[in-house]
The first five atom37 places (N, CA, C, CB, O) and aatype in JSON, in Angstrom:
{
  "aatype": [12, 1, 2, 14, 18, 3, 9, 19, 1, 16, 0, 1, 9, 16, 6, 11, 0, 16, 7, 10, 11, 6, 11, 13, 2, 5, 18, 19, 13, 6, 19, 3, 1, 0, 0, 16, 11, 10, 6, 9, 0, 8, 0, 19, 5, 15, 9, 13, 11, 11, 11, 19, 19, 1, 19, 2, 16, 19, 2, 19, 1, 7, 11, 0, 11, 1, 10, 1, 16, 0, 2, 18, 7, 1, 16, 2, 8, 17, 11, 11, 0, 9, 19, 16, 10, 0, 14, 7, 6, 15, 9, 6, 10, 19],
  "atom_mask": [
    [1, 1, 1, 1, 1],
    [1, 1, 1, 1, 1],
    [1, 1, 1, 1, 1],
    [1, 1, 1, 1, 1],
    [1, 1, 1, 1, 1],
    [1, 1, 1, 1, 1],
    [1, 1, 1, 1, 1],
    [1, 1, 1, 1, 1],
    [1, 1, 1, 1, 1],
    [1, 1, 1, 1, 1],
    [1, 1, 1, 1, 1],
    [1, 1, 1, 1, 1],
    [1, 1, 1, 1, 1],
    [1, 1, 1, 1, 1],
    [1, 1, 1, 1, 1],
    [1, 1, 1, 1, 1],
    [1, 1, 1, 1, 1],
    [1, 1, 1, 1, 1],
    [1, 1, 1, 0, 1],
    [1, 1, 1, 1, 1],
    [1, 1, 1, 1, 1],
    [1, 1, 1, 1, 1],
    [1, 1, 1, 1, 1],
    [1, 1, 1, 1, 1],
    [1, 1, 1, 1, 1],
    [1, 1, 1, 1, 1],
    [1, 1, 1, 1, 1],
    [1, 1, 1, 1, 1],
    [1, 1, 1, 1, 1],
    [1, 1, 1, 1, 1],
    [1, 1, 1, 1, 1],
    [1, 1, 1, 1, 1],
    [1, 1, 1, 1, 1],
    [1, 1, 1, 1, 1],
    [1, 1, 1, 1, 1],
    [1, 1, 1, 1, 1],
    [1, 1, 1, 1, 1],
    [1, 1, 1, 1, 1],
    [1, 1, 1, 1, 1],
    [1, 1, 1, 1, 1],
    [1, 1, 1, 1, 1],
    [1, 1, 1, 1, 1],
    [1, 1, 1, 1, 1],
    [1, 1, 1, 1, 1],
    [1, 1, 1, 1, 1],
    [1, 1, 1, 1, 1],
    [1, 1, 1, 1, 1],
    [1, 1, 1, 1, 1],
    [1, 1, 1, 1, 1],
    [1, 1, 1, 1, 1],
    [1, 1, 1, 1, 1],
    [1, 1, 1, 1, 1],
    [1, 1, 1, 1, 1],
    [1, 1, 1, 1, 1],
    [1, 1, 1, 1, 1],
    [1, 1, 1, 1, 1],
    [1, 1, 1, 1, 1],
    [1, 1, 1, 1, 1],
    [1, 1, 1, 1, 1],
    [1, 1, 1, 1, 1],
    [1, 1, 1, 1, 1],
    [1, 1, 1, 0, 1],
    [1, 1, 1, 1, 1],
    [1, 1, 1, 1, 1],
    [1, 1, 1, 1, 1],
    [1, 1, 1, 1, 1],
    [1, 1, 1, 1, 1],
    [1, 1, 1, 1, 1],
    [1, 1, 1, 1, 1],
    [1, 1, 1, 1, 1],
    [1, 1, 1, 1, 1],
    [1, 1, 1, 1, 1],
    [1, 1, 1, 0, 1],
    [1, 1, 1, 1, 1],
    [1, 1, 1, 1, 1],
    [1, 1, 1, 1, 1],
    [1, 1, 1, 1, 1],
    [1, 1, 1, 1, 1],
    [1, 1, 1, 1, 1],
    [1, 1, 1, 1, 1],
    [1, 1, 1, 1, 1],
    [1, 1, 1, 1, 1],
    [1, 1, 1, 1, 1],
    [1, 1, 1, 1, 1],
    [1, 1, 1, 1, 1],
    [1, 1, 1, 1, 1],
    [1, 1, 1, 1, 1],
    [1, 1, 1, 0, 1],
    [1, 1, 1, 1, 1],
    [1, 1, 1, 1, 1],
    [1, 1, 1, 1, 1],
    [1, 1, 1, 1, 1],
    [1, 1, 1, 1, 1],
    [1, 1, 1, 1, 1]
  ],
  "atom_positions": [
    [[10.88, 44.41, 4.41], [11.58, 44.22, 5.67], [11.14, 42.9, 6.29], [11.31, 45.4, 6.64], [9.98, 42.52, 6.22]],
    [[12.09, 42.22, 6.88], [11.82, 40.92, 7.48], [11.13, 41.06, 8.82], [13.11, 40.12, 7.63], [11.15, 42.12, 9.45]],
    [[10.51, 39.96, 9.24], [9.84, 39.93, 10.53], [10.9, 40.03, 11.64], [8.98, 38.63, 10.69], [11.87, 39.28, 11.61]],
    [[10.74, 40.94, 12.61], [11.74, 41.08, 13.68], [11.94, 39.8, 14.49], [11.34, 42.19, 14.6], [13.04, 39.55, 14.99]],
    [[10.9, 38.99, 14.62], [11.02, 37.76, 15.39], [11.79, 36.68, 14.63], [9.64, 37.23, 15.76], [12.23, 35.71, 15.24]],
    [[11.97, 36.84, 13.32], [12.82, 35.94, 12.55], [14.28, 36.34, 12.68], [12.4, 35.92, 11.08], [15.17, 35.5, 12.51]],
    [[14.54, 37.6, 12.97], [15.91, 38.09, 13.11], [16.45, 37.8, 14.51], [15.98, 39.6, 12.81], [17.51, 37.2, 14.65]],
    [[15.72, 38.21, 15.54], [16.13, 37.98, 16.93], [15.49, 36.68, 17.38], [15.72, 39.18, 17.88], [14.27, 36.6, 17.53]],
    [[16.32, 35.66, 17.61], [15.77, 34.34, 17.97], [15.55, 34.2, 19.47], [16.69, 33.24, 17.48], [14.42, 34.0, 19.91]],
    [[16.62, 34.3, 20.25], [16.49, 34.14, 21.7], [17.48, 35.07, 22.4], [16.74, 32.67, 22.12], [18.46, 35.53, 21.81]],
    [[17.21, 35.33, 23.65], [18.16, 36.05, 24.5], [19.08, 35.02, 25.14], [17.43, 36.92, 25.6], [18.62, 33.96, 25.58]],
    [[20.36, 35.31, 25.18], [21.33, 34.42, 25.8], [21.57, 34.91, 27.23], [22.67, 34.36, 24.99], [22.13, 35.98, 27.43]],
    [[21.13, 34.12, 28.21], [21.3, 34.5, 29.61], [22.39, 33.62, 30.19], [19.95, 34.37, 30.41], [22.14, 32.47, 30.58]],
    [[23.6, 34.16, 30.25], [24.74, 33.46, 30.8], [25.38, 34.34, 31.87], [25.77, 33.09, 29.69], [24.95, 35.47, 32.1]],
    [[26.4, 33.83, 32.51], [27.1, 34.61, 33.53], [27.76, 35.84, 32.91], [28.15, 33.74, 34.25], [27.74, 36.93, 33.48]],
    [[28.36, 35.65, 31.74], [29.01, 36.76, 31.06], [27.98, 37.79, 30.58], [29.84, 36.26, 29.87], [28.21, 39.0, 30.69]],
    [[26.85, 37.33, 30.06], [25.8, 38.24, 29.59], [25.2, 39.03, 30.75], [24.7, 37.46, 28.86], [24.86, 40.2, 30.59]],
    [[25.07, 38.4, 31.9], [24.54, 39.1, 33.07], [25.51, 40.2, 33.52], [24.29, 38.11, 34.22], [25.08, 41.28, 33.92]],
    [[26.8, 39.92, 33.47], [27.8, 40.93, 33.81], [27.77, 42.11, 32.86], [0.0, 0.0, 0.0], [27.91, 43.26, 33.28]],
    [[27.6, 41.83, 31.55], [27.5, 42.91, 30.57], [26.27, 43.77, 30.81], [27.46, 42.34, 29.15], [26.3, 44.99, 30.66]],
    [[25.17, 43.11, 31.21], [23.93, 43.84, 31.46], [24.09, 44.78, 32.65], [22.77, 42.86, 31.71], [23.66, 45.93, 32.6]],
    [[24.72, 44.3, 33.72], [24.86, 45.1, 34.93], [25.87, 46.24, 34.77], [25.27, 44.22, 36.08], [25.63, 47.34, 35.26]],
    [[26.99, 45.98, 34.08], [28.04, 46.99, 33.99], [27.83, 47.99, 32.85], [29.36, 46.31, 33.81], [28.02, 49.19, 33.03]],
    [[27.44, 47.47, 31.67], [27.46, 48.31, 30.47], [26.1, 48.49, 29.81], [28.41, 47.74, 29.48], [26.02, 49.11, 28.75]],
    [[25.02, 47.97, 30.4], [23.68, 48.06, 29.83], [23.64, 47.41, 28.44], [23.22, 49.53, 29.73], [23.02, 47.93, 27.51]],
    [[24.32, 46.24, 28.32], [24.36, 45.5, 27.06], [23.62, 44.18, 27.23], [25.82, 45.25, 26.61], [23.68, 43.55, 28.29]],
    [[22.91, 43.77, 26.18], [22.13, 42.54, 26.2], [22.6, 41.66, 25.06], [20.6, 42.84, 26.08], [22.94, 42.15, 23.98]],
    [[22.62, 40.34, 25.29], [23.13, 39.39, 24.32], [21.97, 38.58, 23.75], [24.2, 38.45, 24.96], [21.16, 38.04, 24.49]],
    [[21.91, 38.51, 22.41], [20.86, 37.78, 21.72], [21.48, 36.83, 20.71], [19.89, 38.74, 21.03], [22.54, 37.11, 20.14]],
    [[20.8, 35.71, 20.48], [21.13, 34.85, 19.35], [20.28, 35.33, 18.19], [20.88, 33.31, 19.67], [19.06, 35.44, 18.31]],
    [[20.92, 35.62, 17.05], [20.22, 36.21, 15.91], [20.45, 35.36, 14.67], [20.68, 37.66, 15.67], [21.28, 34.45, 14.66]],
    [[19.7, 35.68, 13.62], [19.84, 35.0, 12.34], [21.24, 35.27, 11.78], [18.75, 35.48, 11.34], [21.75, 36.38, 11.9]],
    [[21.86, 34.25, 11.19], [23.23, 34.4, 10.72], [23.37, 35.4, 9.58], [23.76, 33.06, 10.27], [24.44, 35.97, 9.39]],
    [[22.31, 35.62, 8.82], [22.37, 36.54, 7.68], [21.97, 37.96, 8.05], [21.48, 36.04, 6.56], [21.99, 38.84, 7.2]],
    [[21.6, 38.2, 9.3], [21.12, 39.52, 9.72], [22.28, 40.5, 9.83], [20.37, 39.42, 11.07], [23.37, 40.15, 10.29]],
    [[22.03, 41.74, 9.42], [23.03, 42.79, 9.54], [22.82, 43.54, 10.86], [22.94, 43.77, 8.34], [21.81, 43.35, 11.54]],
    [[23.79, 44.38, 11.21], [23.68, 45.13, 12.46], [22.49, 46.08, 12.43], [24.97, 45.92, 12.71], [21.81, 46.26, 13.44]],
    [[22.23, 46.68, 11.28], [21.1, 47.6, 11.16], [19.77, 46.86, 11.32], [21.14, 48.32, 9.8], [18.86, 47.36, 11.98]],
    [[19.65, 45.67, 10.72], [18.44, 44.87, 10.88], [18.23, 44.45, 12.33], [18.49, 43.63, 9.98], [17.11, 44.46, 12.83]],
    [[19.32, 44.08, 13.0], [19.23, 43.67, 14.4], [18.78, 44.85, 15.27], [20.6, 43.13, 14.9], [17.93, 44.68, 16.15]],
    [[19.33, 46.03, 15.02], [18.94, 47.21, 15.79], [17.46, 47.53, 15.6], [19.79, 48.42, 15.39], [16.76, 47.8, 16.58]],
    [[16.98, 47.49, 14.37], [15.57, 47.77, 14.11], [14.67, 46.71, 14.74], [15.3, 47.85, 12.6], [13.6, 47.02, 15.26]],
    [[15.11, 45.44, 14.71], [14.31, 44.36, 15.28], [14.19, 44.51, 16.79], [14.93, 42.99, 14.93], [13.1, 44.36, 17.34]],
    [[15.29, 44.81, 17.47], [15.26, 44.98, 18.93], [14.4, 46.19, 19.31], [16.69, 45.14, 19.51], [13.65, 46.14, 20.28]],
    [[14.52, 47.26, 18.54], [13.71, 48.45, 18.82], [12.23, 48.18, 18.64], [14.14, 49.61, 17.93], [11.41, 48.68, 19.41]],
    [[11.86, 47.39, 17.62], [10.43, 47.13, 17.39], [9.87, 46.1, 18.36], [10.21, 46.66, 15.96], [8.7, 46.19, 18.73]],
    [[10.67, 45.13, 18.79], [10.18, 44.11, 19.72], [10.06, 44.67, 21.13], [11.12, 42.88, 19.72], [9.02, 44.51, 21.77]],
    [[11.1, 45.34, 21.62], [11.15, 45.76, 23.02], [10.81, 47.24, 23.23], [12.52, 45.49, 23.57], [10.67, 47.68, 24.37]],
    [[10.67, 48.01, 22.15], [10.34, 49.45, 22.24], [11.38, 50.21, 23.08], [8.94, 49.64, 22.86], [11.03, 51.04, 23.91]],
    [[12.66, 49.9, 22.83], [13.77, 50.56, 23.52], [14.72, 51.14, 22.48], [14.52, 49.57, 24.46], [14.78, 50.65, 21.36]],
    [[15.47, 52.2, 22.85], [16.4, 52.83, 21.93], [17.74, 52.1, 21.96], [16.59, 54.32, 22.29], [18.35, 51.95, 23.02]],
    [[18.19, 51.65, 20.79], [19.46, 50.94, 20.66], [20.54, 51.94, 20.26], [19.36, 49.79, 19.61], [20.37, 52.72, 19.32]],
    [[21.66, 51.91, 20.99], [22.78, 52.81, 20.71], [23.79, 52.14, 19.79], [23.45, 53.24, 22.02], [24.28, 52.77, 18.85]],
    [[24.11, 50.86, 20.04], [25.16, 50.19, 19.28], [24.87, 48.7, 19.23], [26.55, 50.45, 19.9], [24.26, 48.14, 20.14]],
    [[25.33, 48.05, 18.14], [25.2, 46.61, 17.98], [26.55, 46.05, 17.58], [24.1, 46.24, 16.92], [27.15, 46.5, 16.6]],
    [[27.05, 45.07, 18.33], [28.25, 44.33, 17.98], [27.83, 42.9, 17.69], [29.33, 44.4, 19.12], [26.95, 42.36, 18.36]],
    [[28.46, 42.27, 16.69], [28.1, 40.89, 16.34], [29.33, 40.0, 16.37], [27.43, 40.84, 14.95], [30.45, 40.45, 16.13]],
    [[29.09, 38.72, 16.66], [30.14, 37.7, 16.69], [29.58, 36.45, 16.03], [30.62, 37.41, 18.16], [28.51, 35.98, 16.38]],
    [[30.33, 35.92, 15.05], [29.96, 34.64, 14.46], [30.59, 33.54, 15.3], [30.41, 34.55, 12.96], [31.81, 33.46, 15.4]],
    [[29.77, 32.69, 15.9], [30.24, 31.64, 16.79], [30.27, 30.33, 16.02], [29.33, 31.53, 18.06], [29.26, 29.91, 15.45]],
    [[31.42, 29.69, 16.01], [31.56, 28.42, 15.3], [30.94, 27.3, 16.13], [33.04, 28.11, 15.0], [30.98, 27.33, 17.36]],
    [[30.36, 26.31, 15.45], [29.8, 25.15, 16.13], [30.91, 24.26, 16.67], [0.0, 0.0, 0.0], [32.01, 24.22, 16.12]],
    [[30.61, 23.55, 17.73], [31.6, 22.67, 18.34], [31.53, 21.28, 17.71], [31.37, 22.57, 19.86], [30.46, 20.83, 17.31]],
    [[32.67, 20.62, 17.63], [32.72, 19.24, 17.15], [32.25, 18.34, 18.28], [34.16, 18.85, 16.67], [32.72, 18.45, 19.41]],
    [[31.33, 17.45, 17.97], [30.78, 16.53, 18.97], [30.95, 15.11, 18.46], [29.29, 16.85, 19.27], [30.81, 14.86, 17.26]],
    [[31.24, 14.2, 19.36], [31.38, 12.81, 18.99], [30.04, 12.11, 19.14], [32.47, 12.12, 19.84], [29.36, 12.25, 20.16]],
    [[29.67, 11.35, 18.12], [28.45, 10.57, 18.16], [28.74, 9.23, 18.81], [27.86, 10.39, 16.74], [29.85, 9.01, 19.3]],
    [[27.78, 8.33, 18.84], [27.97, 7.04, 19.52], [29.09, 6.22, 18.9], [26.68, 6.25, 19.49], [29.82, 5.52, 19.6]],
    [[29.22, 6.3, 17.6], [30.27, 5.55, 16.92], [31.51, 6.43, 16.81], [29.81, 5.06, 15.51], [31.62, 7.44, 17.51]],
    [[32.41, 6.06, 15.96], [33.63, 6.85, 15.78], [33.38, 8.08, 14.93], [34.72, 5.99, 15.16], [34.3, 8.86, 14.67]],
    [[32.14, 8.27, 14.48], [31.82, 9.43, 13.64], [31.76, 10.69, 14.49], [30.49, 9.21, 12.91], [31.4, 10.67, 15.66]],
    [[32.13, 11.78, 13.86], [32.06, 13.07, 14.52], [31.03, 13.95, 13.83], [33.43, 13.75, 14.53], [30.92, 13.94, 12.6]],
    [[30.3, 14.69, 14.62], [29.35, 15.64, 14.09], [29.73, 17.03, 14.56], [0.0, 0.0, 0.0], [30.79, 17.23, 15.15]],
    [[28.87, 17.98, 14.29], [29.16, 19.35, 14.66], [27.85, 20.04, 15.01], [29.92, 20.1, 13.52], [26.84, 19.84, 14.33]],
    [[27.87, 20.85, 16.06], [26.69, 21.67, 16.36], [26.65, 22.81, 15.34], [26.73, 22.22, 17.83], [27.65, 23.1, 14.68]],
    [[25.52, 23.44, 15.21], [25.35, 24.49, 14.21], [26.15, 25.74, 14.57], [23.87, 24.84, 14.06], [26.31, 26.08, 15.75]],
    [[26.64, 26.44, 13.53], [27.21, 27.76, 13.71], [26.06, 28.72, 14.02], [28.03, 28.21, 12.45], [24.94, 28.5, 13.57]],
    [[26.33, 29.78, 14.77], [25.29, 30.75, 15.06], [25.92, 32.13, 15.24], [24.5, 30.35, 16.32], [27.13, 32.26, 15.37]],
    [[25.08, 33.14, 15.24], [25.54, 34.52, 15.37], [25.03, 35.12, 16.67], [25.08, 35.38, 14.16], [23.85, 34.98, 17.02]],
    [[25.94, 35.78, 17.39], [25.6, 36.42, 18.65], [25.64, 37.93, 18.44], [26.59, 35.99, 19.79], [26.56, 38.45, 17.83]],
    [[24.63, 38.62, 18.95], [24.58, 40.08, 18.86], [24.6, 40.65, 20.27], [23.32, 40.56, 18.09], [23.82, 40.25, 21.13]],
    [[25.51, 41.59, 20.5], [25.6, 42.29, 21.77], [25.04, 43.7, 21.54], [27.09, 42.34, 22.33], [25.65, 44.51, 20.84]],
    [[23.88, 43.97, 22.12], [23.13, 45.2, 21.86], [23.27, 46.13, 23.05], [21.63, 44.89, 21.58], [22.97, 45.75, 24.19]],
    [[23.74, 47.35, 22.8], [23.86, 48.37, 23.84], [22.65, 49.28, 23.77], [25.18, 49.18, 23.68], [22.33, 49.83, 22.72]],
    [[21.97, 49.43, 24.9], [20.8, 50.31, 24.98], [21.2, 51.68, 25.49], [19.72, 49.69, 25.89], [22.27, 51.86, 26.08]],
    [[20.34, 52.65, 25.26], [20.57, 54.02, 25.74], [20.57, 54.03, 27.27], [19.49, 54.99, 25.18], [19.93, 53.18, 27.89]],
    [[21.28, 54.98, 27.87], [21.27, 55.07, 29.34], [19.85, 55.25, 29.87], [22.16, 56.22, 29.81], [19.07, 56.03, 29.33]],
    [[19.54, 54.53, 30.93], [18.2, 54.59, 31.52], [17.24, 53.57, 30.96], [0.0, 0.0, 0.0], [16.18, 53.35, 31.55]],
    [[17.57, 52.94, 29.84], [16.71, 51.91, 29.23], [17.1, 50.55, 29.8], [16.82, 51.92, 27.67], [18.27, 50.32, 30.13]],
    [[16.14, 49.65, 29.9], [16.43, 48.28, 30.32], [15.38, 47.35, 29.75], [16.48, 48.17, 31.88], [14.28, 47.77, 29.4]],
    [[15.74, 46.07, 29.65], [14.84, 45.04, 29.14], [14.68, 44.0, 30.24], [15.38, 44.39, 27.81], [15.67, 43.56, 30.82]],
    [[13.45, 43.61, 30.54], [13.2, 42.56, 31.52], [13.25, 41.21, 30.82], [11.82, 42.77, 32.23], [12.34, 40.87, 30.06]],
    [[14.29, 40.45, 31.06], [14.43, 39.11, 30.5], [14.21, 38.1, 31.61], [15.82, 38.9, 29.84], [14.78, 38.23, 32.7]],
    [[13.4, 37.1, 31.35], [13.1, 36.09, 32.36], [13.88, 34.84, 32.06], [11.6, 35.79, 32.42], [13.78, 33.86, 32.8]]
  ]
}
């Protein structure tokens, strides 16, 4: 089994993620692109010691960015995981 900290990279704290947290008890994380939903659930449970009910994932495409010259680059693709916790559970994210 892989290290949970290699699977869950960072918590995404945005306006939309805050709304999901308040309304549906869902938390948004940036995760490893090769991680499965089961691996993500086990990683969140072992890191935060909370019961995970459901995991939804989204593959986010990188944006095209213009460099100083006429060349174009691209930001990295990444995977977003929306984790639903059991009722009454919460995670303190700073």
